[in-house]
C-alpha positions as CSV (number, residue, x, y, z in Angstrom):
1,X,65.3,134.8,185.1
2,X,67.8,134.2,187.9
3,X,71.5,134.6,187.8
4,X,71.9,131.1,186.7
5,X,72.3,130.3,183.0
6,X,69.1,129.7,181.3
7,X,69.0,126.1,180.2
8,X,66.5,126.5,177.5
9,X,67.1,124.3,174.5
10,X,65.4,124.6,171.1
11,X,66.1,124.2,167.4
12,X,69.4,126.0,166.9
13,X,69.1,125.9,163.1
14,X,65.8,127.8,163.2
15,X,67.1,130.2,165.9
16,X,70.2,131.0,163.9
17,X,68.2,131.5,160.7
18,X,65.9,134.0,162.5
19,X,68.9,135.7,164.0
20,X,70.5,136.1,160.5
21,X,67.2,137.5,159.2
22,X,67.2,140.1,162.0
23,X,70.8,141.1,161.3
24,X,70.0,141.5,157.6
25,X,67.1,143.8,158.6
26,X,69.5,145.7,160.8
27,X,71.8,146.1,157.8
28,X,69.0,147.9,155.9
29,X,67.6,150.2,158.7
30,X,68.7,153.7,159.8
31,X,71.1,153.6,162.7
32,X,68.8,155.2,165.2
33,X,66.2,152.5,164.6
34,X,68.5,149.7,165.7
35,X,67.6,148.0,169.0
36,X,71.1,147.5,170.3
37,X,70.5,144.8,172.8
38,X,68.2,142.8,170.5
39,X,70.7,143.0,167.7
40,X,73.5,141.9,170.1
41,X,71.3,138.8,171.0
42,X,71.1,138.0,167.3
43,X,74.9,138.1,167.1
44,X,75.0,135.8,170.1
45,X,72.6,133.4,168.3
46,X,74.6,133.2,165.1
47,X,77.8,132.7,167.2
48,X,76.2,129.4,168.5
49,X,74.3,130.4,171.6
50,X,71.9,127.5,172.2
51,X,68.2,127.7,172.9
52,X,65.6,130.4,172.6
53,X,66.4,134.1,173.0
54,X,63.2,134.7,174.9
55,X,64.7,134.2,178.4
56,X,67.4,136.8,177.6
57,X,64.8,139.2,176.3
58,X,62.9,138.8,179.6
59,X,66.1,139.4,181.5
60,X,66.7,142.6,179.6
61,X,63.1,143.7,180.4
62,X,63.8,142.9,184.1
63,X,66.9,145.1,184.0
64,X,64.9,148.0,182.6
65,X,62.1,147.5,185.1
66,X,64.5,147.3,188.1
67,X,66.1,150.6,187.1
68,X,62.7,152.2,186.6
69,X,61.7,151.1,190.1
70,X,64.7,152.7,191.6
71,X,64.2,155.8,189.6
72,X,60.6,156.0,190.9
73,X,61.9,155.8,194.4
74,X,64.5,158.4,193.9
75,X,61.9,160.8,192.4
76,X,59.6,160.1,195.3
77,X,62.3,161.0,197.7
78,X,63.1,164.2,195.9
79,X,62.2,167.5,197.6
80,X,61.0,169.0,194.3
81,X,59.1,167.7,191.3
82,X,61.4,166.3,188.5
83,X,64.3,166.4,190.9
84,X,66.1,163.4,189.5
85,X,69.8,164.2,189.2
86,X,72.6,162.7,187.1
87,X,73.9,161.0,190.2
88,X,70.5,159.4,190.8
89,X,70.5,158.0,187.3
90,X,74.0,156.6,187.8
91,X,73.1,155.1,191.2
92,X,70.0,153.4,189.7
93,X,72.2,151.8,187.0
94,X,75.0,150.7,189.3
95,X,72.6,149.4,192.0
96,X,70.7,147.3,189.5
97,X,73.4,146.0,187.2
98,X,76.3,145.7,189.7
99,X,74.9,145.4,193.3
100,X,71.7,143.5,192.5
101,X,72.5,141.5,189.4
102,X,76.2,141.1,189.8
103,X,77.5,142.2,186.5
104,X,81.3,142.7,186.3
105,X,84.2,142.9,184.0
106,X,85.9,139.6,183.4
107,X,89.6,140.3,184.1
108,X,90.4,136.7,184.9
109,X,89.5,135.2,181.5
110,X,89.4,138.4,179.4
111,X,90.0,136.7,176.1
112,X,87.3,134.1,176.5
113,X,85.0,134.5,173.4
114,X,82.0,134.1,175.8
115,X,82.8,137.6,177.0
116,X,81.7,139.1,173.7
117,X,78.5,137.0,173.4
118,X,75.6,138.8,175.1
119,X,73.8,135.7,175.9
120,X,76.8,134.2,177.6
121,X,77.5,137.5,179.3
122,X,73.9,137.4,180.8
123,X,74.4,133.7,181.8
124,X,77.8,134.4,183.5
125,X,77.3,138.0,184.6
126,X,80.7,138.8,183.3
127,X,82.0,140.2,180.0
128,X,84.0,142.6,178.0
129,X,83.5,146.4,178.3
130,X,81.4,146.7,175.1
131,X,79.1,143.8,176.0
132,X,78.5,145.3,179.5
133,X,78.2,148.7,177.9
134,X,75.3,147.4,175.8
135,X,73.4,146.4,178.9
136,X,74.0,149.9,180.4
137,X,72.8,151.6,177.2
138,X,69.7,149.3,177.1
139,X,68.9,150.1,180.7
140,X,69.4,153.8,180.3
141,X,67.5,154.2,177.1
142,X,64.6,152.2,178.5
143,X,64.1,155.1,180.9
144,X,64.3,157.7,178.1
145,X,67.8,158.8,179.0
146,X,70.4,159.9,176.6
147,X,73.2,157.3,176.7
148,X,75.7,156.6,173.9
149,X,78.9,154.6,173.4
150,X,82.1,156.5,172.9
151,X,84.9,156.1,170.4
152,X,87.5,155.6,173.2
153,X,90.2,153.2,171.9
154,X,90.9,149.9,173.6
155,X,88.3,150.1,176.3
156,X,84.6,150.7,175.6
157,X,83.0,153.6,177.6
158,X,79.5,155.1,177.6
159,X,78.3,158.6,178.3
160,X,75.1,159.7,180.0
161,X,73.7,163.2,179.5
162,X,71.0,164.3,181.9
163,X,69.6,167.8,182.3
164,X,72.7,169.6,181.2
165,X,75.1,167.3,183.1
166,X,77.1,164.4,181.7
167,X,79.2,161.6,182.9
168,X,81.5,159.1,181.2
169,X,81.1,155.7,182.7
170,X,83.2,152.5,182.7
171,X,80.8,149.5,182.5
172,X,83.8,147.1,183.0
173,X,84.7,149.0,186.2
174,X,81.4,148.6,188.0
175,X,79.7,151.5,186.3
176,X,82.1,154.1,187.9
177,X,82.0,157.6,186.5
178,X,85.5,158.6,185.3
179,X,87.3,161.9,185.8
180,X,89.7,163.4,183.2
181,X,92.6,162.0,185.3
182,X,91.0,158.6,185.1
183,X,90.6,158.8,181.4
184,X,94.2,159.9,180.9
185,X,95.4,157.0,182.9
186,X,93.1,154.7,180.9
187,X,94.3,155.9,177.5
188,X,97.9,155.2,178.6
189,X,97.0,151.7,179.7
190,X,95.3,150.9,176.4
191,X,97.4,152.8,173.9
192,X,100.9,153.2,175.5
193,X,102.6,155.6,177.8
194,X,103.0,158.3,175.2
195,X,99.3,158.4,174.3
196,X,97.2,161.4,175.2
197,X,93.5,162.1,175.2
198,X,92.2,163.5,171.9
199,X,88.8,165.0,171.1
200,X,87.9,162.1,168.9
201,X,88.1,159.8,171.9
202,X,85.0,161.5,173.3
203,X,83.0,161.3,170.1
204,X,79.8,159.2,170.2
205,X,79.5,156.2,168.0
206,X,76.4,154.8,166.4
207,X,74.5,151.7,167.3
208,X,75.9,149.8,164.3
209,X,79.4,150.7,165.2
210,X,78.9,149.5,168.8
211,X,77.7,146.1,167.4
212,X,80.7,145.9,165.0
213,X,83.0,146.7,167.9
214,X,81.3,143.9,170.0
215,X,81.6,141.3,167.2
216,X,85.1,142.4,166.1
217,X,86.2,141.1,169.5
218,X,84.8,137.7,168.6
219,X,86.7,137.7,165.3
220,X,90.0,138.8,166.9
221,X,89.7,136.2,169.7
222,X,89.1,133.4,167.1
223,X,92.0,134.6,165.0
224,X,94.3,134.5,168.1
225,X,93.0,131.0,168.8
226,X,93.9,129.9,165.3
227,X,90.3,129.4,164.2
228,X,90.0,131.2,160.9
229,X,86.8,129.3,160.2
230,X,85.1,130.9,163.2
231,X,86.7,134.2,162.5
232,X,85.2,134.0,159.0
233,X,81.8,133.3,160.5
234,X,82.1,136.4,162.7
235,X,83.0,138.6,159.7
236,X,80.0,137.2,157.8
237,X,77.7,138.1,160.7
238,X,79.2,141.6,160.7
239,X,78.5,142.0,157.0
240,X,74.9,141.0,157.5
241,X,74.3,144.1,159.6
242,X,76.9,146.4,157.9
243,X,77.0,145.4,154.2
244,X,78.5,148.7,153.2
245,X,81.6,148.3,155.5
246,X,84.2,148.2,152.8
247,X,87.1,146.8,154.9
248,X,85.0,143.8,156.1
249,X,84.7,142.6,152.5
250,X,88.5,142.5,152.2
251,X,88.8,140.6,155.5
252,X,86.1,138.2,154.3
253,X,88.1,137.6,151.1
254,X,91.3,137.0,153.0
255,X,89.8,134.6,155.4
256,X,87.8,132.6,152.8
257,X,91.0,132.3,150.7
258,X,92.9,131.0,153.8
259,X,90.2,128.4,154.2
260,X,90.4,127.4,150.6
261,X,86.9,128.7,149.7
262,X,88.1,130.1,146.4
263,X,84.8,131.1,144.9
264,X,83.6,132.8,148.1
265,X,87.0,134.6,148.4
266,X,86.7,135.9,144.8
267,X,83.2,137.1,145.3
268,X,84.2,139.0,148.5
269,X,87.2,140.6,146.9
270,X,85.1,141.7,143.9
271,X,82.6,143.4,146.2
272,X,85.5,145.0,148.1
273,X,86.9,146.4,144.8
274,X,83.5,147.7,143.7
275,X,82.6,149.4,147.0
276,X,86.2,150.5,147.6
277,X,86.6,152.2,144.2
278,X,83.5,154.4,145.1
279,X,84.5,154.9,148.7
280,X,88.0,156.2,148.1
281,X,89.9,153.1,149.2
282,X,93.6,153.3,148.6
283,X,94.7,152.3,145.1
284,X,97.3,150.0,146.7
285,X,94.7,147.9,148.5
286,X,92.5,147.8,145.4
287,X,95.5,146.7,143.2
288,X,96.4,144.0,145.8
289,X,92.8,142.7,145.8
290,X,92.8,142.5,142.0
291,X,96.1,140.6,142.0
292,X,94.7,138.2,144.6
293,X,91.6,137.6,142.5
294,X,93.7,136.8,139.5
295,X,95.7,134.3,141.5
296,X,92.5,132.7,142.9
297,X,91.0,132.4,139.5
298,X,94.2,130.7,138.3
299,X,93.8,128.2,141.1
300,X,90.2,127.5,139.9
301,X,91.6,126.7,136.5
């Protein structure tokens, strides 16, 4: 696939049904079994990406193959066997994704929902930090490297560990490795001048959490665009792959109530109360949900 958008059109209803089935499967599987890029493509499909996903899968394979080719060259150039360094790995990722394929952060139209849709990101070669980060993680893991997303607030980062060395990388910033000074500057940009780095910001996050972070952007962008219908669809997609995420059931109930879908709202709030009562959710939120359910039932009558 070239850098142009794949113009492959097929039955969107069938594609979306298959994508929903994949997300349901993701919702039932252990976190380390989740294929991050494949699940992100399924989210793209349920968000309305047209056509088959096969061109995007081929592109993902081409990314992995291009990185592998550069790695093989770096290993061949090494003076000793198994001489691949952390910097060699980073260079292979940057050269492939940035220099060759042209991926970059979309600063100009940051809040365009396309930036959180992996299919559209591949088409446009631009996206949000988390969408680009999924491509970096996919490319790295295809080589057998240890790359994870981090719990850094406001700006998704990834970490590569290789032979006792590690680097924190900004996919939005051209795959640049960040120093502690860079990270401190970034946390102040995203969280305010008084913010400081905390150990939790370096904590790795699981595959499901990366996907939720990706699609939460879709939800937020639709809410800012006054499209509660599309925000509700985004929440429903997240619930397919994370049915145990208590707070999402509350969000689902609120959005369905806003849309006038009373029965759906009641069902979502009841699941929220059931899961929340077992998960230690605050009594205040549970009481609020119970009150809302009573009001909604009165509207049905």
